[in-house]
C-alpha positions as CSV (number, residue, x, y, z in Angstrom):
1,X,19.6,29.3,-141.7
2,X,17.0,31.8,-140.7
3,X,14.6,29.0,-140.0
4,X,17.1,27.3,-137.7
5,X,17.7,30.5,-135.7
6,X,14.0,31.0,-135.3
7,X,13.6,27.4,-134.0
8,X,16.5,27.8,-131.6
9,X,15.0,31.1,-130.2
10,X,11.6,29.4,-129.9
11,X,13.1,26.5,-128.0
12,X,15.0,28.8,-125.7
13,X,11.8,30.8,-124.9
14,X,10.0,27.5,-124.2
15,X,12.7,26.3,-121.8
16,X,12.7,29.7,-120.0
17,X,8.9,29.5,-119.7
18,X,9.1,25.9,-118.5
19,X,11.8,26.8,-115.9
20,X,9.8,29.8,-114.7
21,X,6.7,27.7,-114.5
22,X,8.4,25.0,-112.5
23,X,10.0,27.6,-110.2
24,X,6.6,29.2,-109.6
25,X,5.0,25.9,-108.9
26,X,7.8,25.1,-106.4
27,X,7.4,28.4,-104.7
28,X,3.7,28.0,-104.7
29,X,4.0,24.6,-103.1
30,X,6.3,26.1,-100.4
31,X,3.9,28.9,-99.7
32,X,1.0,26.4,-99.5
33,X,2.7,24.8,-96.4
34,X,1.1,26.9,-93.6
35,X,1.8,25.7,-90.1
36,X,1.5,26.8,-86.5
37,X,4.5,28.5,-84.9
38,X,5.1,29.7,-81.3
39,X,8.0,30.7,-79.0
40,X,9.3,29.4,-75.7
41,X,7.7,30.9,-72.6
42,X,10.1,32.3,-70.0
43,X,8.7,32.2,-66.5
44,X,9.2,31.1,-62.9
45,X,7.5,27.8,-62.3
46,X,7.7,24.6,-60.4
47,X,8.1,21.0,-61.5
48,X,7.4,17.7,-59.7
49,X,10.6,15.7,-59.4
50,X,10.7,12.0,-58.8
51,X,13.4,10.5,-56.6
52,X,14.0,6.8,-55.9
53,X,13.5,6.3,-52.2
54,X,14.2,3.7,-49.4
55,X,11.5,3.3,-46.7
56,X,12.6,2.6,-43.1
57,X,10.7,2.3,-39.8
58,X,10.9,5.1,-37.3
59,X,12.5,2.6,-34.9
60,X,13.9,-0.8,-35.7
61,X,15.8,-2.8,-33.2
62,X,17.3,-6.3,-33.0
63,X,16.0,-8.5,-30.2
64,X,19.0,-10.5,-28.9
65,X,19.4,-13.0,-26.0
66,X,21.0,-11.4,-23.0
67,X,21.6,-14.7,-21.3
68,X,22.6,-18.2,-22.3
69,X,20.0,-21.0,-22.0
70,X,17.0,-22.8,-23.5
71,X,14.4,-20.7,-25.3
72,X,11.6,-21.9,-23.1
73,X,8.7,-19.8,-24.4
74,X,7.7,-17.6,-27.3
75,X,4.7,-15.4,-26.5
76,X,4.2,-13.7,-29.8
77,X,4.0,-14.6,-33.5
78,X,5.8,-13.3,-36.6
79,X,4.1,-10.2,-38.0
80,X,2.2,-9.6,-34.8
81,X,1.7,-6.1,-33.4
82,X,2.9,-5.8,-29.8
83,X,2.8,-3.0,-27.3
84,X,5.5,-1.7,-25.1
85,X,6.4,-4.0,-22.1
86,X,4.6,-7.0,-23.6
87,X,6.5,-10.3,-23.0
88,X,7.9,-11.8,-26.2
89,X,10.5,-14.4,-25.3
90,X,11.4,-16.4,-22.1
91,X,14.8,-18.0,-21.7
92,X,14.7,-20.8,-19.0
93,X,15.2,-18.9,-15.8
94,X,15.9,-21.8,-13.3
95,X,19.6,-21.2,-12.9
96,X,19.2,-17.5,-12.5
97,X,16.4,-18.0,-10.0
98,X,18.7,-20.2,-8.0
99,X,21.5,-17.6,-8.2
100,X,19.1,-15.0,-6.9
101,X,18.0,-17.1,-4.0
102,X,21.6,-17.8,-3.1
103,X,22.6,-14.1,-3.3
104,X,19.6,-13.2,-1.1
105,X,20.5,-15.8,1.5
106,X,24.1,-14.5,1.6
107,X,22.9,-10.9,1.9
108,X,20.6,-11.9,4.8
109,X,23.5,-13.6,6.6
110,X,26.0,-10.7,6.0
111,X,23.3,-8.3,7.0
112,X,22.9,-10.0,10.4
113,X,26.7,-9.8,10.9
114,X,26.7,-6.2,10.0
115,X,23.9,-5.3,12.5
116,X,25.6,-7.3,15.3
117,X,28.9,-5.6,14.6
118,X,27.2,-2.2,14.5
119,X,25.7,-2.9,17.9
120,X,29.0,-3.8,19.3
121,X,30.7,-0.8,17.8
122,X,28.1,1.5,19.3
123,X,29.0,0.0,22.7
124,X,32.7,0.5,21.9
125,X,33.4,-3.2,22.1
126,X,34.7,-3.5,18.5
127,X,36.6,-0.9,16.5
128,X,35.2,1.4,13.8
129,X,37.4,-0.3,11.3
130,X,35.8,-3.7,12.0
131,X,32.3,-2.0,11.5
132,X,33.5,-0.5,8.2
133,X,34.6,-4.0,7.0
134,X,31.2,-5.5,7.9
135,X,29.5,-2.6,6.1
136,X,31.6,-3.3,3.0
137,X,30.7,-7.0,3.1
138,X,27.0,-6.1,3.4
139,X,27.1,-3.7,0.5
140,X,28.8,-6.3,-1.7
141,X,26.2,-8.9,-0.8
142,X,23.4,-6.5,-1.7
143,X,25.1,-5.7,-5.0
144,X,25.3,-9.4,-5.7
145,X,21.5,-9.6,-5.1
146,X,21.0,-6.8,-7.6
147,X,23.2,-8.4,-10.2
148,X,21.3,-11.7,-9.8
149,X,18.0,-9.9,-10.2
150,X,19.3,-8.3,-13.4
151,X,20.4,-11.6,-14.8
152,X,17.0,-13.1,-14.0
153,X,15.2,-10.1,-15.6
154,X,17.3,-10.6,-18.8
155,X,15.7,-14.1,-19.3
156,X,12.4,-12.4,-20.0
157,X,12.6,-10.3,-23.1
158,X,9.8,-7.6,-23.4
159,X,8.9,-5.2,-26.1
160,X,10.9,-1.9,-25.7
161,X,8.2,0.0,-27.7
162,X,5.0,-0.6,-29.7
163,X,5.8,-2.3,-33.0
164,X,5.6,-5.3,-35.3
165,X,7.5,-8.5,-34.9
166,X,9.7,-9.8,-37.7
167,X,10.8,-13.3,-38.7
168,X,12.0,-15.5,-35.8
169,X,15.7,-16.5,-35.9
170,X,15.3,-19.1,-33.1
171,X,12.5,-21.5,-32.2
172,X,11.1,-22.6,-28.9
173,X,13.3,-25.3,-27.3
174,X,16.5,-24.3,-29.0
175,X,19.6,-23.3,-27.1
176,X,20.6,-19.7,-27.4
177,X,23.8,-18.0,-26.4
178,X,24.3,-14.5,-25.1
179,X,24.0,-12.1,-28.0
180,X,22.1,-14.5,-30.4
181,X,19.6,-12.8,-32.6
182,X,16.0,-13.8,-31.8
183,X,14.0,-11.4,-34.1
184,X,13.6,-7.7,-34.9
185,X,10.9,-5.2,-33.8
186,X,9.8,-2.3,-36.0
187,X,7.9,0.8,-35.0
188,X,5.9,1.6,-38.2
189,X,3.7,4.3,-36.8
190,X,5.8,6.8,-38.8
191,X,8.2,6.0,-41.6
192,X,11.5,7.6,-42.5
193,X,11.9,7.8,-46.3
194,X,15.4,8.5,-47.6
195,X,16.2,9.9,-51.1
196,X,19.1,11.6,-52.9
197,X,18.9,15.0,-54.4
198,X,21.5,16.5,-56.9
199,X,23.4,19.6,-55.9
200,X,21.6,22.1,-58.2
201,X,18.2,20.9,-57.0
202,X,19.3,21.0,-53.4
203,X,20.3,24.7,-53.8
204,X,16.9,25.5,-55.4
205,X,15.2,23.6,-52.5
206,X,17.0,25.6,-49.9
207,X,16.2,28.9,-51.6
208,X,12.6,27.9,-51.9
209,X,12.4,26.7,-48.2
210,X,14.0,29.9,-47.0
211,X,11.6,32.1,-49.0
212,X,8.5,30.2,-47.6
213,X,10.0,29.6,-44.1
214,X,8.4,26.1,-44.0
215,X,9.4,22.5,-44.4
216,X,8.8,21.0,-47.8
217,X,5.9,18.7,-48.2
218,X,6.3,15.7,-50.4
219,X,4.3,12.7,-51.8
220,X,5.3,9.1,-52.0
221,X,4.7,7.0,-55.1
222,X,4.5,3.3,-54.2
223,X,5.7,0.3,-56.2
224,X,2.2,-0.2,-57.7
225,X,2.3,3.4,-59.1
226,X,-0.3,4.5,-56.6
227,X,0.4,7.7,-54.6
228,X,0.4,7.0,-50.8
229,X,-2.6,8.7,-49.1
230,X,-0.4,10.5,-46.5
231,X,1.8,13.6,-47.1
232,X,5.3,13.6,-45.8
233,X,7.5,16.4,-44.6
234,X,11.2,16.9,-45.3
235,X,12.7,17.2,-41.8
236,X,16.4,16.3,-42.3
237,X,19.1,16.9,-44.9
238,X,22.4,15.2,-44.3
239,X,25.6,17.2,-43.6
240,X,27.7,16.1,-46.6
241,X,27.4,15.5,-50.3
242,X,28.5,12.2,-51.8
243,X,31.6,13.1,-53.8
244,X,31.1,10.2,-56.3
245,X,27.4,11.0,-57.2
246,X,27.2,14.7,-56.4
247,X,24.0,14.0,-54.4
248,X,22.9,14.7,-50.8
249,X,20.5,12.6,-48.8
250,X,17.2,13.9,-47.7
251,X,14.9,12.3,-45.1
252,X,11.1,12.8,-45.2
253,X,8.8,11.6,-42.4
254,X,5.4,10.1,-43.4
255,X,2.6,9.2,-41.0
256,X,1.6,5.5,-41.4
257,X,-1.7,5.2,-39.4
258,X,-3.0,2.2,-41.4
259,X,0.3,0.4,-41.3
260,X,0.6,0.1,-45.0
261,X,4.2,1.0,-45.2
262,X,6.8,-1.5,-44.0
263,X,10.5,-1.3,-43.3
264,X,12.5,-2.1,-46.4
265,X,9.9,-1.0,-49.0
266,X,10.9,1.0,-52.0
267,X,9.1,3.8,-53.8
268,X,9.7,7.3,-55.3
269,X,9.4,10.6,-53.5
270,X,7.5,13.3,-55.5
271,X,8.9,16.7,-54.5
272,X,8.0,20.1,-56.0
273,X,11.2,21.9,-57.2
274,X,11.2,25.6,-58.2
275,X,12.5,26.6,-61.6
276,X,13.7,30.2,-62.0
277,X,13.1,31.9,-65.4
278,X,12.6,28.5,-67.1
279,X,12.0,28.3,-70.8
280,X,8.9,26.2,-71.4
281,X,7.9,24.6,-74.6
282,X,5.2,22.0,-75.4
283,X,6.4,18.4,-75.7
284,X,4.7,18.1,-79.1
285,X,7.0,20.7,-80.5
286,X,9.9,18.3,-80.2
287,X,11.0,15.2,-82.0
288,X,13.7,12.6,-81.2
289,X,16.6,11.3,-83.2
290,X,19.0,8.7,-81.6
291,X,17.7,9.6,-78.1
292,X,18.3,13.3,-78.6
293,X,15.6,16.0,-78.7
294,X,15.2,18.4,-81.5
295,X,12.9,21.3,-82.6
296,X,12.4,23.1,-85.9
297,X,13.4,26.8,-85.5
298,X,12.0,29.3,-88.0
299,X,14.5,31.9,-89.1
300,X,13.8,35.5,-90.3
301,X,13.3,34.2,-93.8
302,X,10.6,31.7,-92.7
303,X,13.0,28.8,-93.3
304,X,12.9,25.9,-90.8
305,X,16.2,24.6,-89.3
306,X,16.6,21.5,-87.1
307,X,18.2,22.3,-83.8
308,X,19.1,20.1,-80.8
309,X,17.8,21.1,-77.4
310,X,18.6,19.8,-73.9
311,X,15.9,19.1,-71.4
312,X,16.2,20.4,-67.9
313,X,12.9,19.0,-66.6
314,X,9.9,17.1,-67.9
315,X,6.3,17.8,-67.1
316,X,3.2,15.9,-68.5
317,X,2.8,18.2,-71.5
318,X,5.8,20.5,-71.2
319,X,9.6,20.5,-71.3
320,X,11.8,23.0,-69.4
321,X,14.7,23.7,-71.8
322,X,18.2,23.6,-70.4
323,X,20.0,24.8,-73.6
324,X,19.5,25.1,-77.3
325,X,16.8,27.8,-77.4
326,X,16.2,31.5,-76.5
327,X,13.0,33.1,-75.6
328,X,13.0,35.1,-78.9
329,X,13.3,32.0,-81.1
330,X,10.3,30.9,-83.1
331,X,9.6,27.1,-83.1
332,X,7.3,24.9,-85.2
333,X,4.4,23.7,-83.0
334,X,2.6,21.5,-85.5
335,X,3.3,19.7,-88.8
336,X,6.8,18.5,-87.8
337,X,6.4,15.5,-90.1
338,X,5.5,17.7,-93.1
339,X,8.8,19.6,-93.3
340,X,12.4,19.0,-93.4
341,X,15.5,21.0,-92.6
342,X,15.7,24.0,-95.0
343,X,12.1,24.1,-96.1
344,X,10.5,27.5,-96.4
345,X,7.0,27.7,-94.8
346,X,4.2,30.1,-94.2
347,X,2.8,30.1,-90.8
348,X,0.4,31.4,-88.2
349,X,2.1,32.6,-85.0
350,X,0.4,31.9,-81.7
351,X,1.6,33.5,-78.4
352,X,3.3,31.0,-76.1
353,X,1.1,32.0,-73.2
354,X,-2.0,31.1,-75.2
355,X,-0.5,27.8,-76.3
356,X,0.7,26.7,-72.9
357,X,-2.4,27.8,-71.0
358,X,-4.3,25.0,-72.6
359,X,-1.9,22.3,-71.4
360,X,-2.6,20.4,-68.3
361,X,0.9,20.9,-66.9
362,X,0.5,24.6,-66.9
363,X,0.3,26.2,-63.5
364,X,-0.2,29.8,-62.4
């Protein structure tokens, strides 16, 4: 009986020692996990936003037939650069030339009658009313000449400004009616680039523009992911927001000296948007689960907890946090794969200014 009690006591002490040893090893393992921790950096900064854009020519007009007839001559080619006043299309002018000659002949005849009537009226042979009637006939005849000249001029279609010809909608020898589309002409010397901006970013833009008292300069990212070599200027903001999207349209003007941009192209406008008192964290401090962003927050007991964050803006190496973190929080910077929610860690703390200053997205 005494032997059994001694054995039971010995086993109990052994179990206690074993439990204490295991607990010590577990705590030792936890303490051996030493990682790098930092905090969000609160500061005013700027971020480059990308907006889908539509590119339009400074001027783009439809060239239409002003008269009915055969398209007698095409003086230009598709895609050709033309200068203001250069002939482009000629509609057969014979009928309108005949009308002009007829009107001129009628005006000459009525003019002779008017001059004879005026001579007689000056000699008091005919009344002033008869002279006024002759004057009216002469004025009408001259108006008919002017109208015939206008119709004849409309058979020759000339470039209204410098530009580039588009695809032909009618070919030489075809019959065209008044109003038929022949082609379009685009002035690509400057390009208007339209893009839509959300309301919050519009308000930030207006505040920034007011503070700097200058128009915002923007860049254009082309479809081949190359940045256009000219800088644009935001010159116009439309009057109303789109109630369905919550956006408002901006228009930037870009010089196009080499003619690289064409009407109808697409791209993305790159605009610098100010962020007031933004919370910045390195992108590498986050991880993703089911398309949501998370960080590990270290509490006062050095235990890590998984927390979802929402991203306001993205930069090459940084995220600006919309919600989920405070400036006083401590977040795990490295070793995210080495821990799980609830782990206790030991760490080295590094100031956020020191961490972010080494990233390429950091700006003074």
